[in-house]
N, C-alpha and C positions, 0 to 999 in steps of 0.2 A: 503493499499499500503506498503511497507518494503519500510522504511527509507535507503537512500545510506550509506554507512559506512564513516566516516572518518577518518583522520590522523589526531591523537590527542594524548596528554602525560597527565596524571594526577597527579597531587601533589595536598594532601588533609592534611590540617595543624591540623587536630583534629577529634580524632575517641576514644572513651570509649571501644572499644574490648578487651583490654588486661582487665581490670574490670571486664567486660563482664564476659568472660572467667574461669579467675580464681575463679568467684562466682561460676561459673557452676560445675567446678572441684572440689570444697570443700562442692558442695552438692552430690558429687558423680557422677555425670552427664559427659556424654562425653564434652570435651572442646578442640578441635583443631580448632589453627589458620588456619590450611591448608585448612580446608572444613570444614562448618558448616551450620546450620540454621539461621546465625544472619544475620545484614546487611552488613557485609563484611569478606570476607577468601580471602585467597591467590591466591585459583584458579580464582575466578572471578575477583579478582585485574589485574591478569594477561592477561585475557579475554578481560578487559575494560581498557588497556594499561596506567597502573599505571607506575609513575616515582618513584614518592616517597610518601609513607605516612605515617603519624608523628601519632606515638601509646601513647597515654597518659596512663600514671599510676597516675590513678584518687584514691584521697583517703578523705574520708569524714572524716572531724575532729572529730566529733561528731557520733560513733558508731563502730569502729572497734579497738578500744583499742589505743595504742601506734601508731602514725601516721607512725612514722621512722619504724616501725616494719614493717607496712602493705606496705608501699613503698617498703622495703628491698624484703617482699613476691612475691610484683608483678614484681622485677627486674629479682628476680630469675627464674619466671615464662617466662619472657618473653626474658632470656637467653635460657632455655629452648628448646623455640620454635625456634628461631632461630637455634639452632644447629640442630633440627628437620628438618628444613624446608631452609639449606642453600645452596641448589641448587637451589631455585630462590628467594631469601631474604638475603640481606646484612645489615648490620647496618651502618648507617652515622657518622662517627665520626669527619670528615673534610670536606670541600667544595668539596675537590676532589674525595671524596668517590665514589658521584654519578653519575660525570661521567664514572668512575672506574667500578662503578657496573653494570650499563647500558651497558658499551663494553662487559663486560663479560655474560651478558644476565640475569642479574638478576633485582628485584624490589629494592630499597631501604627501607629501615626504620629506622624513626629518632623519637629518645625515648624522650619523654618531662613527666613534671609534671604538674597535675592539682591540686594544691593545695600547694602555697608557704610556710602554716605553716607546713610542712612537716619537715622542717628544723630548727622549733622552735626557730628560728632568730640566729642562731648560723651559721657563717662564714664558718665554719669548715664540716659542714654537706652540704653545699652549693658546695664547693669542692669536697667533695666527691660524689656529684651527678654528676658532670663534669667528675669526673672519671671512675662513672657508666655509661657514656655515655647520659647523659640528656643535651640537646639542646636546648630546650626550656623551660620555667617553666611559667604556669598561676599564676600570683601573689596571687590572691585569689579564691575561691568558693566563696560559700554562706555563710559563716561564718567568722568573725574578726579573723585577726591572727596578727601574730607580725610584719608582712610587712606593710598592710593596711587593709583598711574597702570595702566589697563589693557594688555591686549594690544596693541591698536591704535594707531596714531596718531590722536589724535583732531583733530589738526589739520585732517585729509584726509576730514573726515566730508562737510563741507558739498559737495566735489568730488563725493564718492561717491554723495551725492543727489542731485545735478545729473546725471553720466552717467547714474542709471538713472533719473530721470525722462524724458530725453530719449530714452535707450532706447527705454521703453514708447510715448514718443509717436509715433516711426518705426515700431516695431512693431505698433501700432494703426493707423496711417495705411496701411502696406504690406499689413497683413492685410484692412484694409476694401477698399481700392483692388483686390486681388488675388483675393477671392472673395465680397467684399460681406456675409460675416458679421461681427458685432463682433468686436473683437480679445479679449475677455475670456475666451472660450471657448479662447483657445489660450494665455495670457499667466498665466505663476506668479506668483501673487501673491507680495508681499513677503514672507520668514521672519519668524515669530512670534519666532524669536530673536533678531530686533533686526538682524541682518547684510542686505546685499542677496542677494535671493533670483534664482536666474537667470529668464529669462524665454523661454519655447519660442513663439516667436511666428511661425514656418513657418505658413501657412496649408495648409490639407489641399488644396487643391484650386490648387494654385500654378500646375502643369506645364502650359506654354503659355499663360500669360495674358501680355501684352504689358506691362501695369502693373507685375506683380510683375518680371518680366525686367528693365525698365528700372531697377529701383529696387536689383538684387542686386550692382552695384559700389558702391553707398554703403552699402550696408547692411554689406558686408562690412569698407569704411574704415571706419565707426562701430564694428563691433565688433571690429576689430582693435586701435585706437585705447583703446576701453574695456577690451581683453582687458589690453593694457599697464598699464594704469592701476590695475589689480585687482589682477594681480597683483604690482604693488607694493605694494599697500596691504595684500592678506593675507599676504603671503611676509616683509615687513620687521618685524621686531620694535619696539614701541615704545620708545626709547632715553631717552625724556625722565625715567624714575627711576622707582624702588621704593618700597618705605613712606615715607612721611612721618615726620617726628619724633613727630605724634600718631598716627600709626597702628600706630608701634612701640609707640606707649603703649596703644594698644587692643587690639592683638594679645596682648600682656603680658596685659593684665586679663581677655580670651578665655579665654585658658589656665589660670588664676586661678579665673574663674568655673565653668569646664565648657561652654563653648562652644568648638566644635570650628573652627578656621581653616579654610576653603575657598580655594584659590589657583585654581580657575578662573577663567578671565579677568583675572586678573594678569598684569601684564607678569611678563618674564623675571626682571629686576632684582627686582622685588618678591617672586618666589619664593625668592630666595637669602637676601632680608632675612627673609622669614617663618624658614628653616631656622636663620637666623643668633638670632632673636629666641627662639623657643620650644624647650623641653625635650622636650616630648611628640611624639606621631604628629599630623599634619595632613593633609588632604585635597584632592586633586583631582576635587570631585565628578562633573564632567562633563567630561573631556577626554582625545584621544585620543593617538597618537605622531605627532609631527609628522615623522619618519623616512619616515614610511608616507604621510601627506597633509600637506603644508609651509605648511597655515594655520598662523598665530602662536598660532591661540586651542589649540594641540596642544602637547604637551610633548617637550624634547629629549630624545635619548638620557640625557644626563647630569642632565636635573630627574627622569628615571624613574628612574635609579639612587638618587640623593640620597631622594628619596621612597621607594623602597624600603628605605634604612640607614635611615630614621628609623622605620619601622615603619608609614610610611603606607600611601594608598590612593587610585587614579586610577579614576573609575568610566568603563564604556566608555559614549560617547556617539553613539545613534542617529543624529543629524542627517547627511543624507548631504553636507553639503559640507565636513564634517570629516573622514569617510569617504575619500574620493577626490575630486577635483577634474575639472570636465569644463570645456572650451571655455566662453568667456562666450557667454550667449545659448542654449545647450543646456540642456535640463533634466534635473535631477539626480534620479532618482528614489528615490536609496539603495539598497543590497543588504545581504542578509544575508552574503554571501562579504566583503564588505567591513569588517564587524565582524569578522570571524575572522581577516583578514589584520591588524589591529590588534592582537587578543588573542595570536598568537601572537607577533609582536615585542616586545609590552608584558612578555611572559611572559620571550621567551628575554631581556631588556635587563634586565628589574629582578627576574626570579624570581617563580613564581607569586603569591605575596603581597601584591604589590604592585597587582593585578587586582581590581577590583569593577565592578560598573554603576551608570549615572547616566544612565539613556535621554535624558530632557529631554523627555520626552513633553509634548504639550500647550504646547511652548514651540519647536516646529521643523513646518517641513512635515513631513506624514507619508514615515517609512520604507516604502518598498513592502516590501521583505524583512521589515520587523518594524512591521507597523501599529499594535499597542497590546500593551497587558498579556495578553492573550489568545495573544502569539507566544512568551513567554519560555520553553516548552517546547521550540518548533522553534531555537529560539538553543541552549539545552542538546544537542538532537541533533545542530545543525551542529560545534557545539565537539567533544564526543564523536568526530565523524566526522574531524574534523582532528587528534586525538591527543590530547585531554585526558581524563583521568581520571575517575573517579567523585568519588577524594578532591579532584583538583584542581578539578573543576566546584564542588562543595561549598565550597570556598575563594573562588570567585570568584564564586558567585552569593548567598554570603550569610558564610560562615565570616571571611572576609577583613576584613570590615566591623563584623562584631559583635567580632572582635579591638581594632579602633579604637575603638568604642564602650569595649566593656570599661577601655581605658585613657586615657580622656579624658573620658568622662562622669562626674557623683556616682556611688557605687555607690547610694546614699541623695539622696534630695531633702531640700535644706538652702534 
């Protein structure tokens, strides 16, 4: 039975579409924001009643050369796409732009940076980002930087990479020997969010095959060892520290400029430091509840309450690995029901006013329950069935984030 259509608006605080599309363009592939085969494009956004989409300029500190040059390249691409799509999309430089763009029949784009390390600890680069139109900065990604420290213990990254390399090599070998087909058909690629993705390497025709049976015990031993290490990695918060002294200075400057601090990816200590340094609301643009999924990328109940008390918002992240855990080596497809579980818990702990959306589209493996922007109405119905009222859903889908923008962004551009 077809679901009845609903009256809704959408503000999504985080996607990695700019970085994904620029990467495709640099490989010589078609990369158009208006229409593409990814999780998000403008035409589907328009059909799904988008009011504002935050577009992140994601920069990996290790791997792209100079991070400032990379963020400038992303900014050039963003400006090109804005110009090509100015009939349906316009930037947000101040709070008033959102209403003005909507009145003109256009969706709004709010530019963000995912990795405060692009500033290299320089206040002038931070101010330049503001002049470029950036209005939110994710303070850290998965690396230490001049601002602070991330959720994960970065010293363990080499071991994580080695475990995933060995597991994939073994999975490739057992898959090939069991049924003769390439393992790439069975092994899930690494997550674009940067954390190791699970690998579903069980061959389809393994039953009764001696080569596969002989390797089962060794495979299980490797899996158990990997599971123990990865559990420790994902469940143990980084205790290195929070914000640096330079980080405190930069967060204070962000608040003065009208750039919203984003604590997703930041260490637990860093969250409490931001709470201390700031006076206005801040956000966790794409984080879930640690009580439901114990990954350190998610927020503790105390953090949820403190964020709510400040008037901030956290965006529900659709990444399957941040929604529910699966045993190491088992594919995690993601479900709509898991998103609902997190939403209910967060609302129970922090109140409806702390909930927003932060899909992480085009930065994660596809969530089979929410495969793209076209699924937002499906999420609305699922939350409604779970007991959320129309008023509550309005707050989750756009109202709460709009309130934060009103309280943090400049009312007019300066």
